[in-house]
N, C-alpha and C positions, 0 to 999 in steps of 0.2 A: 566131769573132769575133761572129757573129750572136747566139749564145747569150748572150754577155756583155752585148751591147747590150740584149737583152730583159730580162736580169736587172737591169741598171741602170734601165731604164724601169719595171720592176715595183717596185723599191725606191723609186724616185722617186714613183710613184703612191701607194704605201703611206704614204710620208712626208707627202705632200700630204693624204691622207685623215686621217692622224693629227692633223695640224695643224688641219684643219677640225673634227675631233671635239673637240679640246681647246678651240678657240674657241667651238664650240657649247655645250660643257659650262659654260664660264664664263658664257656668255650666259644659259643657263637658270638657273644659280645666282643671278645678279644679277636675273633676271626674277622668280623666284618665292620665293627664300629670303633673300637679302640684305634688310636693312631699308632700304626706300626707297619712293618713290611707285610704285604698281603701275598704270601706265597701261593695261596690257594687259587689265585687267578692265573698263575703260570700254566700254560698248556690247557687252558679252559676252552673247550670247543665252542662254547657260547660266544666267546669273544674273538673268534677267528674272523679276520676280515679278508677281503679280496686282495690279491697282489697289487692291484691298481691303487686301492685305498691305503694299503700299508706303505707303499712307496711314497705316496703323497703326504701321509701323516708323519712319517719319520724323516723324509728327505726332501720334501717339497720346497719350491722356491720361497714359499711364505715364511719359512724359518729364517732364511737370509733376510727377508724383508723385516721381520720382527727385530732381528739383531741390529739392523741398520736404523731403526727408529729411535728417536730421543724421547722415550717415555718419561713422564714426570711421576715420581713415586709419591703416593699419598698414604698416610697412615691414619688410623682411626682406632679409638678405644670403643669396644662394643658395650652394650648395655650390661654385660656381666664381666666387664674388665679384662677382656682379651685384646691384645694388640693385633689388629688386622692390617693387611697391606693391599693396596691396589695401584693401578698404573693407568695414567691418563695421557692420551695423545691428542693434541689439538690438530684440527684439520688444516690442510695447506692453505685453504682460503676460508675466511671467516664465515661461520655458519651457526645457526641455532639448533642444529640437529645433532644428536648424540646417541650412539648405540652403547648400551651397557651389557656386557657379556657375563655369563656364568658358566664355568667349566664343569667337566664331569668328574666322576668318582676317581680318586687318586691322581687327578690331573693337577694343573696349575693355571694361573691366569693367562700365561702366554700361549697355552694350547689353543686359545680362541683366536690367535693371530691368523689361523687358516681362514676364518670367516671375516676377521677384522680387516684384512688386506682388501677384501672386496668392498666393504662398507667405506673404508677410508679412500681407496684409490678410485673407485668407480662411482660411488654415491656421494663422496665428499663429506662424510660424517666425521665429527669428533668421535673418539673411541675411549671407552673406559673398560677395564677388565680387572677383576680382583681375585686374589687367592682366597678361596672359601676357608672358613675356620677348620683347623686340622689339616690344612694343605699348604704347600709352598712356604712362603715366609710369614704366613698368618699363624698366630698361636692357637692352641686348642689341643687337648689330648684325646678328643673324640671326633668322629665325623658326624655332622648334623643331618646329612641326607636332605638338606634343604629347609628343615623346619626352623631351627634357630637362625639359619642363614637368611631366611626371608626377612627377619627383623634387621639383620646387618645390611641387607640390600635396600631397605627403606632409608637407612642412614646414608648409604652411598648415593642413592638417588638425590637426597637432599643436598649432599655435598656437590653433586654435579650442577644442581640448580643454583646453588650459591656461586659457583664458578662461572656458569654460563648466563645467568640472569633468569628472570621470571618468565621470559618468552621462549625458553628452550623447549624443544620437542624431543622426547626420549623414546627409544625403542629398547625393550628388554629382549635379549636373545640368549637362550640357554640350550645346552646339549646334555642329554641323559640326566644325571643328578642336577646339573645346572638348569635343565628344562623344568624339573620338578621344583627347583628353587624359585624360579620366576613365576611358576604357576601358584605356588604357595603364597608368594608375595601378592599375587593378583587378588586374593581374597581379603587383603588388608585395605586400609583407606589410602590408596595411592594418590599422589598429587595429580592434578589434571594434566601436568606436563607429560606424563606417561601416556603415550598415544596408542601403543600396540605392543603385543608380546608375541615372540616366536618361540615355540617349544618343540625342539627336535628330539625325538625318542624319549619322552617322559614316562614315568610310572605313576600309577594312581595313588599309591600310598607305600610307605616303607614296609608296612606289614604285608601288603599284597605282593610286593616284590620279593621279600624274604620267603614268603609262602611258596611262591613260584620256584625260587632258586633251591629251597630245601628239597622240593620234590625232584627237580632236575638233577641236582648235584649229589644229594645224599639219599634220595628215595625215602624221605621221611615225611610223615604228616606234620601239619603245623602244630597241632595240639599233642602234648602239653608244652613243648619246648618254646614255641614262639611267644605265647602269653607270659611265660616266666622270663624269657629273654627280654621282653618288653618291660617287665618289672625291674630287672637289673639295669636296663638302659635308662629308665626313669631315675633310678638311684644314682647311677654313675654320670649320666649325660644330661639329665634334666628333662627328658621327653620320652613319651611312650611311642611304640611303633605304630599303633593305630591312630594316635592323634596327629602324627606326621602325615597328613593326607592332602595331596594336591586335589583329589576329587572333591573333598568337602570345600576346599578353598575356591575352586572355579565355579561352584554353585553360588558363590557370592560375588563373583567378579563383575566389574563394570567396564573392564578394558578388553577391546577386541583381541582375539587370540588366533594365531595360525598354528595348527598342529602338523608336524611332519614326522613320518615314520617309515622305516624300511619294512617291506613285507617279509623279508628273510631274517628279521631280527629275532634271535633266540635268547638274547640276554634280557631284554625287556620286550615282552610280546606286543605285537602291533595292536592287539585288542585293547590294551590299556589306553592308547591314544584315542581309539574309537569310543571307549567308555567316557573318557574325559570330554571329548567333543560333544557327545550326546547330553552331557550334564552341565555344560557351560552356560551360565546365565547370560553373559554378554554375547555380542556378535562373535561368531567363530567360523573357522574354515579348517578343513582337513585334507591333506594330500599324502598319499602313500606311494612308495617307489618299489616296483618289482625288482627282485634280485639284489636288494640293498640290505646289508646287515646293520648292526647297531651303530648309529651315528655316522654312517659312511655315505649317505645319499648325496651330500654336498660334493663329494669327489666322484662317485660313480654316475651321477645324473646331474652334473653341475648346471648344464644349460637349462634343464627343466626346473631345477631347484631355484635358480636365480630368477627365472621368468615368473614363477609363482610368488617368490619373495617380493619382487618388484611390484607386481600387480597388487599384492596385499598392502605394501607400504604406501603405494600411491592413493589408496582409499582413505588413509588415516593421517598422512603427513601432508602438511600444506606445501 
């Protein structure tokens, strides 16, 4: 009788733990992946930026520059019937060089104007930037963290080639989630027109990033919540957290990649760029910036950032 009692207690405890795990998985899905207001990022110390970077990001002259440009709105239907939106700006002088940008988590296409102004004004590039699915004017009730976006970007790349012609030369430049997006795209069969990729502050995989953030923000281990959250994500958004891997994609890449990361980044640790760099199949380079937080090196170390960017582009752009 005692043995049966203990078995019942054990089964009951397992059932309770399973229910808690399922509830926690739905909670984390809604917290990070579902398209909604992300209150948990407010007052997040991992996202604190220097006063210099904050001023430039919020009130920099580039915002006026963006507002004054005559962007052409492009619309596209994704492979899974979402209406996506992007914005194209033709260079002042005719050129076959185009930069395609990918923005970060909870951002939008025009956030990349901070970088776009330099490519457009100083390098003379055409510029294209898109709202990733689940962001801005693009449809989607979930955030893809780059995985489904990589397919969207293959379509955007082909649209640019249609507009610019078969001799166009393309640079992909992403920041944070956008960096992961272009790295995930790098493992696909990219057109030869894509000459190089710039990945600023990328993560190795969605699972790795969530694992890191669960420890920092909630002091929780990955197991069992993350595997079950991955199942919920697969059911709701169509991808698993582990399959959404930039690391696996760069192991197949044929496109040269420049990795950029701040050594003071606590939101996406610098070691992730190091791991990506060490596992990249194609030609690759890595530069890190001391005292730079997440995605802020372009502001805090602009001269050094631009110098490295230019030398990288000169190697692969005619």
